[in-house]
C-alpha positions in Angstrom: -5.6 10.6 -32.0 -3.5 9.6 -29.0 0.2 9.5 -29.8 2.1 10.2 -26.6 1.3 9.4 -22.9 3.1 9.9 -19.7 3.3 7.6 -16.7 4.3 8.3 -13.1 4.3 6.6 -9.7 3.3 8.7 -6.7 3.1 8.1 -2.9 4.8 5.3 -1.0 6.6 2.6 -3.0 5.6 -1.0 -3.1 6.4 -4.2 -5.1 4.7 -4.4 -8.5 5.1 -0.8 -9.7 7.7 -1.7 -12.3 5.4 -4.4 -13.5 2.7 -1.8 -14.1 5.0 0.4 -16.1 6.1 -2.6 -18.1 2.5 -3.5 -19.0 1.7 0.1 -20.0 4.8 0.3 -22.3 4.2 -3.1 -24.0 0.5 -2.3 -24.6 1.0 1.3 -25.7 4.3 1.0 -27.6 4.1 -2.5 -28.9 0.4 -2.8 -29.3 -0.7 0.7 -30.4 2.4 2.4 -31.7 2.3 5.2 -29.1 5.2 6.8 -27.3 5.4 6.5 -23.5 7.2 9.1 -21.4 8.3 8.0 -17.9 8.1 10.9 -15.4 10.7 10.6 -12.7 9.9 11.1 -9.0 6.1 11.6 -9.4 4.9 15.2 -9.8 8.3 16.4 -8.7 9.6 15.4 -12.1 7.1 17.8 -13.8 8.2 20.7 -11.6 11.7 20.5 -12.9 12.9 22.7 -15.8 13.1 21.0 -18.1 10.8 18.2 -16.9 12.7 15.2 -15.5 11.6 12.4 -17.9 12.8 9.5 -20.0 11.3 7.9 -23.1 10.4 4.3 -22.3 10.8 1.6 -24.9 10.1 -2.1 -24.8 13.8 -2.8 -24.8 14.0 -1.2 -21.3 12.1 -4.1 -19.9 14.4 -7.1 -20.4 12.7 -9.2 -17.8 14.6 -7.9 -14.7 12.3 -5.0 -13.8 9.2 -7.3 -13.7 10.8 -9.0 -10.8 12.1 -6.0 -8.9 10.3 -4.2 -6.1 10.2 -0.4 -5.8 9.9 1.8 -8.9 12.8 2.6 -11.2 11.1 5.9 -12.0 11.2 7.0 -8.4 8.3 8.3 -6.4 7.5 10.9 -3.7 4.9 11.4 -0.9 6.0 14.9 -0.3 5.6 18.2 -2.1 1.9 18.8 -2.8 2.0 21.0 -5.9 -0.9 23.1 -4.5 1.0 23.9 -1.3 4.7 23.2 -2.2 7.2 23.8 0.6 9.7 26.5 -0.4 13.2 27.0 1.0 12.1 30.0 3.1 9.5 28.0 4.9 6.5 29.3 3.0 4.2 27.3 0.7 3.5 28.1 -2.9 0.8 26.9 -5.4 2.9 25.4 -8.2 0.0 23.5 -9.8 0.1 25.6 -13.0 3.7 24.5 -13.5 2.5 20.9 -13.7 0.1 21.7 -16.6 2.7 23.7 -18.4 5.1 20.7 -18.2 2.3 18.4 -19.5 1.8 20.7 -22.5 5.5 21.1 -23.1 6.0 17.4 -23.2 3.0 17.0 -25.6 1.3 14.4 -23.5 -2.2 13.4 -24.6 -2.8 11.7 -21.2 -1.1 10.6 -18.0 -1.4 7.3 -16.2 -0.9 7.9 -12.5 -0.1 4.9 -10.2 -1.0 5.8 -6.6 -3.2 5.5 -3.5 -6.1 7.6 -2.5 -4.0 10.7 -1.5 -2.0 10.7 -4.7 -5.0 10.1 -6.9 -6.9 13.0 -5.2 -4.0 15.4 -6.0 -3.6 14.1 -9.6 -7.3 14.4 -10.2 -7.4 18.0 -9.0 -4.4 18.8 -11.2 -6.0 17.2 -14.2 -9.3 18.9 -13.7 -7.6 22.3 -13.2 -5.3 21.9 -16.2 -7.7 20.2 -18.6 -5.5 17.2 -19.3 -6.6 13.5 -19.3 -5.8 11.1 -16.5 -6.2 7.4 -15.8 -5.4 6.1 -12.3 -4.1 2.7 -11.2 -4.5 1.7 -7.5 -1.4 0.8 -5.6 -1.3 0.6 -1.8 -0.1 -2.1 0.5 -2.9 -1.0 2.9 -5.6 -2.2 0.4 -8.0 0.4 1.7 -9.4 1.6 -1.6 -13.0 0.5 -1.6 -13.6 0.6 -5.4 -11.3 -2.4 -6.0 -10.9 -5.7 -4.2 -7.1 -5.5 -4.6 -4.4 -2.9 -5.1 -0.9 -3.4 -6.4 1.5 -4.1 -3.5 -0.9 -5.6 -1.0 -0.4 -9.3 -1.8 3.4 -9.0 -1.5 3.1 -7.2 1.8 0.9 -10.0 3.2 3.4 -12.5 1.9 6.3 -10.8 3.7 4.3 -10.7 6.9 3.4 -14.4 6.6 7.0 -15.3 6.0 7.9 -13.4 9.1 5.4 -15.5 11.1 6.8 -18.6 9.5 10.3 -17.7 10.8 9.1 -16.5 14.2 7.1 -19.7 15.0 10.0 -22.1 15.3 12.1 -19.8 17.5 9.0 -19.0 19.6 8.4 -22.8 20.1 12.1 -23.4 20.8 12.2 -20.9 23.6 8.5 -21.1 24.8 8.0 -17.4 24.0 5.2 -15.1 23.0 6.2 -13.3 19.7 4.5 -10.0 18.8 4.7 -9.0 15.1 3.8 -5.4 14.2 2.8 -4.9 10.6 2.0 -1.9 8.4 -1.4 -1.0 7.0 -1.9 2.7 7.8 -5.4 3.0 9.4 -6.7 -0.4 8.2 -6.0 -3.9 9.5 -6.1 -5.8 6.2 -2.5 -6.9 6.3 -2.6 -8.0 9.9 -5.8 -9.9 9.4 -4.8 -11.8 6.3 -1.3 -12.5 7.5 -2.5 -13.6 10.9 -4.9 -16.2 9.4 -2.4 -17.5 6.9 0.5 -17.4 9.4 -1.3 -19.3 12.2 -1.5 -16.4 14.7 -3.1 -16.9 18.1 -4.1 -13.2 18.4 -4.8 -10.5 15.9 -5.2 -7.0 17.0 -6.6 -4.5 14.4 -7.9 -0.9 14.7 -11.4 -1.9 13.4 -12.1 -4.2 16.4 -11.8 -2.6 19.9 -9.8 -4.8 22.2 -9.3 -5.3 25.9 -5.8 -5.8 27.2 -7.0 -8.4 29.7 -8.6 -10.4 26.9 -5.5 -10.3 24.8 -3.5 -11.5 27.8 -6.0 -14.2 28.4 -5.7 -15.5 24.8 -1.9 -15.4 25.0 -1.9 -17.4 28.3 -4.3 -19.9 26.7 -1.9 -20.4 23.8 1.1 -20.7 26.0 -0.7 -23.3 28.2 -1.7 -25.3 25.1 1.5 -25.3 23.1 4.1 -23.3 25.1 4.3 -20.4 22.6 2.1 -17.7 21.1 2.1 -15.6 18.0 0.4 -12.1 18.1 0.0 -9.9 15.1 -0.8 -6.2 15.7 -1.5 -3.5 13.1 0.5 -0.3 13.3 -2.6 1.9 13.7 -3.9 0.1 16.8 -4.2 2.5 19.8 -3.2 1.9 23.4 -5.8 1.0 26.0 -6.2 4.7 26.7 -7.0 5.5 23.0 -3.7 7.0 22.0 -2.0 6.3 18.7 1.7 5.2 19.0 3.8 7.2 16.5 7.5 7.8 15.9 8.8 11.3 15.0 11.7 11.2 12.5 14.5 13.7 12.0 12.6 15.8 9.5 9.7 16.3 12.0 7.1 14.0 10.3 5.3 11.5 12.6 4.3 8.1 11.4 2.8 5.0 13.0 5.2 2.7 14.7 5.8 1.3 18.2 2.5 -0.3 19.2 4.2 -3.7 19.0 6.6 -2.7 21.7 3.9 -1.1 23.8 1.8 -4.2 23.6 4.7 -6.5 24.2 5.6 -4.7 27.4 2.0 -5.0 28.7 1.7 -8.7 27.8 5.0 -9.5 29.5 3.7 -7.8 32.6 0.3 -9.4 32.5 1.3 -12.9 31.6 4.8 -13.3 33.0 5.8 -14.7 29.6 9.1 -14.2 27.8 7.9 -11.8 25.1 9.8 -10.6 22.0 8.7 -8.0 19.5 9.4 -7.7 15.8 8.5 -4.6 13.8 8.5 -5.3 10.0 8.1 -1.7 8.9 9.4 -1.0 5.4 10.5 -4.5 4.9 6.9 -5.1 3.7 7.5 -2.5 0.9 10.6 -4.1 -0.6 11.5 -7.3 -2.3 10.3 -9.0 -5.4 6.6 -8.7 -6.1 4.4 -11.8 -5.6 3.0 -13.6 -8.7 -0.5 -12.1 -7.9 0.9 -8.6 -7.7 2.7 -9.0 -11.0 -0.6 -10.4 -12.5 -2.7 -7.5 -11.2 -0.1 -5.0 -12.2 -0.2 -6.4 -15.8 -4.0 -6.4 -16.0 -4.2 -2.8 -14.6 -1.5 -1.5 -16.9 -3.1 -2.9 -20.1 -6.6 -1.8 -19.1 -5.4 1.8 -18.3 -3.9 2.1 -21.8 -7.1 0.7 -23.4 -9.2 3.3 -21.5 -7.1 6.1 -23.0 -7.5 4.6 -26.4 -11.3 4.5 -26.0 -11.3 8.1 -24.7 -12.6 7.1 -21.3 -10.3 9.0 -19.0 -10.9 10.4 -15.5 -11.2 6.8 -14.3 -9.4 4.4 -12.0 -8.8 0.8 -12.9 -9.9 -1.9 -10.4 -10.6 -5.6 -9.9 -14.0 -6.8 -8.9 -15.5 -10.3 -8.9 -12.7 -11.7 -11.1 -13.1 -9.0 -13.7 -11.1 -5.9 -14.5 -13.3 -2.8 -14.0 -13.0 1.0 -14.0 -14.8 3.6 -12.0 -14.6 7.4 -11.8 -11.6 8.5 -9.8 -13.7 10.6 -7.5 -15.8 7.6 -6.6 -12.7 5.4 -6.1 -11.0 7.7 -3.6 -14.3 8.4 -1.8 -14.9 4.7 -0.9 -12.5 4.0 1.9 -12.4 0.3 2.8 -11.4 -0.8 6.3 -11.8 -4.3 7.5 -15.3 -5.6 7.5 -15.7 -6.7 11.1 -18.6 -9.0 10.1 -16.9 -10.2 6.9 -15.7 -13.6 5.9 -12.1 -13.2 7.0 -13.0 -12.1 10.5 -15.5 -14.9 10.8 -12.9 -17.4 9.5 -10.4 -16.2 12.1 -12.9 -16.5 14.9 -13.8 -20.0 13.7 -10.2 -21.0 13.8 -9.9 -19.9 17.4 -8.0 -16.7 16.8 -8.7 -14.0 19.3 -9.2 -10.3 18.5 -9.0 -9.5 22.2 -12.6 -8.2 22.2 -14.3 -11.1 23.9 -13.7 -14.5 25.4 -13.4 -17.0 22.5 
């Protein structure tokens, strides 16, 4: 009989994570009488001696955490336990330490909240160590194919739409072209959804090859019609020579960022317009989660606990056709979902006169 479960968040943070933990605690503690152990900083918490954890009670969730972004447990997207970076520069397999910590804590199962990379590592750890795992999808990129929505995506889109709402009046006042660069990793879901909802004139996403002259033509058309233009570009879009634009940070890691400035420079040169660029970056990961993210987080958390109660582990919770579902984790992480270039959102955007820079509209 299940008596004690652990929960951790892994990978990049996003709004809605605290709402997931809240749902798990209310269902497991209040509904089933279990004990829930919060594991701090993802798998890093299990590599501490003793493990870095806290017992989670319903009293911990007084209403404030439901509304807060980020994760009060902490998270990490570094330190793969199978190749953990050591102080001397070498890498060490510390995966067995994870399993020892799970046994030491007396956990009957773990709920892992993460994207495809985190879920792949957690699944490998669970298979090797023989402990039970249920996964909950969270990624602002919304690129997991086994679920229609992941925790964090809706809020990220909301933030991008709010940015467009704020950029539009200043663009109109100064007769400018405004370029907004948004996150999304290798997928264009955020750019597409925000561009439609925010009234963009041009949306540039990695799934649809663009031509710089067509983007410029669409910008000139918008400027001629209403004296301003809004352009949304996804961070993974490449230059016209096929190069990804990345920024290298102090610790040596490179991440997407800068395509907005690259595109803005080319558009200013090609159109003669006054162009300004805004890069949202991690602003999309912060702030209070949207109602839909809170709702999905709650549904996912409850269903994850119920799967453990039913003995159906090794699965990821998802949402499909207005129903909560669950699929094998290996199937979930294998089904990458980029933007469907023939799908309803792309068709809608084209019907609204939004250009993707791939052809004359």
